[in-house]
N, C-alpha and C positions, 0 to 999 in steps of 0.2 A: 516430577522428573527424577532421576537414577541418581542419587547422592553419587556415586563414582564417577557418572558423566559429569557431573555438575563441578565435583574437584576438578576435573582434567579440563573443562572450559575457564575456569577460574584461571588454573595455574598458566596455561595455553596464553590467556588474555593478557594477566599481568605480565607473563616473560615479554609479550611483544611490547606493551605499553612503557616498561622500564626499559626497553632499546631502541625506542625510539622517541625525537625530541619533542617537547610540549609544543611545540609550534606547526607541528607536521599540518599537512591540510587532512581536511575531513575527507574520508575513504571515496562518496560519493561527489566530490567536487573536485574531483584532482585533476581533472581537466577543462577545458574552455569548449567541449565541442558540443553538438546540438543535442548529444546524449549522454547524460553524465553518468549513466548504468555503466558508460564503458572505459574498457582502461585505457590509459592513452598508449598511442604507438609510438614504436622509436621515432626517432627525430632524424636518422639518417640511415640509411640501407645496410648497415653492416653494425648497428647498435643494438643491443639486447639490454633490457632492466625489469630487476622483480622487484614487486612491492608487497609487503605484508599488507592487510587491513584486516580489520576487526572492531565489533560493537560490543555493548552488555548495555542493557536496558534492565530495570528493575521497577514492577509495580508494586504499589501497596494501595488497597482500594476497601469502600463498606458500599455493601447494596442493601438498602431499606425500602421495604412495602408493606403492605397490608398485613395485620397478624395472619398468621397461618403458609403465607405465602413460600413456597418451597425455592431454593436457592438465593435467599439473603444471608447476611453475616459478613463477617471479614476475609479479607482474601489477599494473600502476597505471593508473587513467584517471580523467576528471572521471565520476563517477555522474552526477548530475545538476547541468546549468545552467540555469536557468528564470528569463524574465523574463516579468511580466506587469501588468496594470492591474486594480487596480477601481473601479467606477465606481458612485457613490450617486445614486439621482435622488428625485424628488418622489412622496408617494402611495404609498411601498413597493416600488416597483422598484430593482433594483441590478444588476449585470452584472459579467461578468469575464471577461477573456482573458488568457490564458498560452500561453506557448510555450516547447518544451524544443530547446537547442542541441547536445544530445549526440545527438539521434535523428538519421539521414541519410536520407531530409531532415531539416531542421527541421520539427517538427510540431508541433500545437496539442496542450496537455492540457485545461486549460478553455476552453472558448468557450460562455457561458449568458446567458440572461438570468432573471430571479427577482424575482418577485411574494411579497413576504411578509406575512402577515397577523397576527393576535394570535394564532390558533395553526396557522393553515393557511399553507402555502407552494407554491407550483408552481415548478418550474423547467423550463424550454426551451432546449434545446441539448445541446452536448457535455458530459458530467459523470459523475460516478461514480454507477453502476447497483446502487445496493441489496448494496453490497460486503459481505463479513465483517468482524467489529471488526477484525482485524489490518490489513483492507487500508484500511477505513474510518477510520482513524487516521490524521493524516497522516505522510508520510513524513520529517517533520523531527522527530516523536515517537516514533519505534519502540525496542523495548529492544535490535532487534539489528541487525546492517547491511542484512540484508532481511527480508521477510515470510516468515512459515509456507510451507515446500516445496507445497502443494497450491493458494497462492493464483497462483503463478503457473502451476503444472502444469493447473491447471482453466481458466487464461484468464479470468482476473477482470482485465478492461480497462475503460476509460471508452468510453463508446458514446454516441451522439445518438439523442435522444427528448426525451419532455418527462414531467415525474414529478410527484407530488404527495404533500405530507408534511403529517400531522396531528400535533400534541401536544396532552396533557392530562394535565399534571402529572406524573407520573413514568411514564406511559406513552405510547410513540409507535407509528405505522405508516406506511411510505411505500410505493408502488411507481410503477411506470413500464411506457409500454411504448418500447422502441428499437430503432434498427437500427445500422449500424455505424458506427466513428469518421468524422469529417468527410472523413477523408484516403481514405476509401474508398469515398466515395458518388459512384462512376462507372457506376452502372446501377441507377437507380431502381425498375426493374420486378424484379431478383433479388438485391436486399442481404436478409440476415439480417433477422431479425424475432424481439426476444424482448417476453416480458413478466418483471417482476421484483418481488418484495415482499419486505420486512423489518419484523418488530416486535421490540420490546423494551422491555423494564419494568426501570426503575433507581430502587428505594428505598434511603430512607435510613434504618438501621437504628441506631440509637444513633449509635457514632462509626465506621460503617461503612457505606460506599456500595457496594451491590450494583447488579448487573446480569446481566440474563438477556433472552436474544436468539433467535431464529427465523427462517429467510429460505429463500424458494423462487424458484426461477428456471427458466423454459422458454424455448427457444431453437430456432427453425428455421434452420436453416444455410444455406439456398437455396445462391446461387452457393457460400460457402465449402465446402459438402457435393459439390460434385464435382471438387475436388480432394482427394487425401489430406491427413490431417491425423495428428499426431502428438502425443501428451501425454507433457511431459519435464519434468525440472528440475533446475538447475542446483546444483552443489554450496555454497550460500549464499552466493553472490555472484553478482551481477549482470556486472561487470567481466571476465567470460571466458564463451564462450559454449558452453563443452563441458557437456554434460549425460550426466552417469553412468547416469540412468535415463530411458528412454522407451519408450514403445509403437511397435512397427512402423505401417506407414501404416495408416491406417484410413479408410473412408468413410462420414461421418457423416453425418446428414440430420438429427438432432434432437437435442438436450441438455437435461436435465431434472437440477438441482442442488440438494440440500438442504442446510441447515446450522442447527446450535445452536451458541449461546456464552454463555458467561458469564465474568463478572471480580466484583474484589471489591478494594476499596481501602481500608486502614485505618490511618492515619498512613503511617509510612515504609513499610509493606509493601503490594503489592500482589499479584493471581493473575489469571490470564487462561487461560482455555481454550475452545479451538473442535474442530467435528467437522463434517467435510461430505464430502458422498460425492454423485459424479456419474456419472450413466447417459447412454450413449452411445448411441443407438438408431441401427440400421443394415437395411437392408432385405435380407431372405432370412437374415441371420444371428443369432447369440443377442446381446443387449444388454451389453456388459461394462458393470461398476459399480465404479470406482475410490473407493479412501476415504483421506482424509488427515485428520491430527488432531496438536493441541498444547496442551501445558500450560507454563506458564511461573509463575517465582515472582521478584518481585523485592523489592529492598531496600535503600532510602537509608542512608548513613553518616552524613550530614548531617542537619539536622531539617527535611527537606521533605518533600513528597507526591507523588504522581503523579494529576494531575487525571482526572477519570473524568466525562465530563457528555456528556449529549448524543449518545448512544448511541457514543460514540468517545472515547481517552486526549487530550487534550491536551498544549499544551507545558508543559516544566519552567520556572518561573519562582523562580530561587533566593531563600528569603529574607532572606540574606547573600551576593551577589553581590560576585564582584572591583570593588573601588573602594564597595563599601558596607558594612565592614567584613567581611568574609568569604572565603571562597575559593570560592564557590559552590556547587553541588550536585554530590553524588557518588552513584552508584546502580550495585548490583550488581544481574544477572540471572542467572537458571537458566531454559534451556528443554530439553523433550524434544519433537522435529519430527520425525512419522511418516506417512510416505506408500509406498503401495501401488498398484502401476498393474498389479499380477496380478489376472487375472480371468477363469476359465473358460482357455480355449485362448490366449488374450492374455497375454504373459508381458513386461511393461515394465521389471519388477523394484520392489524394495522399498529404503525408506531408514528406518532408524533415525539420528537424528540429536541430537548433545548437544552443547547451547550455552552458552556462557559469555560474559557480557560485562563491561566497566566502563564509565559515562559520567563525563566531566565537562561541567557545564554551567557554567561561571565566568561568566555573564550569559545571559539567554535568546535572546540572539541569537547564540550560539556554542556547539559543541558540538564533543568529542572521544571519540571511540569508538575500543574495543578490544575483539576479541573474538576467542576461540578455538572452534573447533568439530569435533567427531568426527564422520564419517559411516559407518553401516555397511551397507554396501549387499551386495545378496545379489539374483541374478539380473540381474544389469547387463547396461546394453545395450553398452559399451565393456568388452570381455574385456584379460584380462592374462595372457600366456602361456597362453589358453585356460580362466583361472580367471573365472568372473563372481561371485565372492563375495568382498568385501577392503572394509580400511579406510581412507578418505582424511582427512589431516586439513589444515584449511585455518586461516591466522591472519590476519586482516584488521585495520587500524585506517582511522578517516575523520576527517577534518577539516571542519566544517561551519559556514556563516556564513549569515543570512539576514533579512531587513528586509522 
């Protein structure tokens, strides 16, 4: 990261932090709407509101593997440094603009205008495009340092377009038409096009909150298809660029992705699982189908619970935070994370990941995470002494603050 941008980011974040009270709500949970991504609309026809938002995450990690393996060692870096603003306007309109200072060059994450009615919502601009449950939940509220391996391997990123959202009680459906992220809109005639849809049902059964969902994504790569593509995954860390599994270069014209998801919360316990398939369509070649899935279990040691509302997991708000008669919330999590990039003649490798994390949330704006990961690879893209089957161990810690 460029030192000058780092200084600018830290100075801006610090200024926002000093100007806001410590009890302010987390930026991703400032409203009770079905979509916590969205800024809250003004409550009256003449009301305007503006609210700054920022987050800072810093990671320290170590990767170990067999002697001679590339990409091992100690790592530390800013994972995210984002600054943005939410604007609430009359008649149900709202907007959000947010930038990420860790990107090179600095780039927009969210940049959209939204209109919200009683059951309907329309969003125009760069936004999340009907993501999986793990990706739809804010990066402030994840159970592990990074999301499931298939999320990054299959390219679930924000894109520019228009989407519609409908909510009726426990059931919701959303869909949109998108093109590339704003930073890539340099050729209007050749940009990729996609249609994305997601639906979920989240009933309450006695003391248990349930969630079941499905998603479909179709994408015409257009100019992306003119360049060779690779599908790959980092070793449960974003602050390294090493990808131990990854496909060879592929000329992909279209993509189809299918996903299923389920989750449950009962008191201190939560469960979550997803499975996703990606079909890469290639002219004159057999179309490979790649697959990723995870299963997760979490338990609070304190009398806290993980919110599950609006098709995503929300922020942890400790019942007894530091300064409020307690030590905050303490959570333990386990996850199995599977990804295979092998299909027919294409050998990209397979990952079997075993993860454990502990999360301490002293107050809703602060978080400290520790994680251990064991990754067993076969058919890995990176060899060690000619061997493509080996185990990588990762230990990571994250400090997080947000307003």
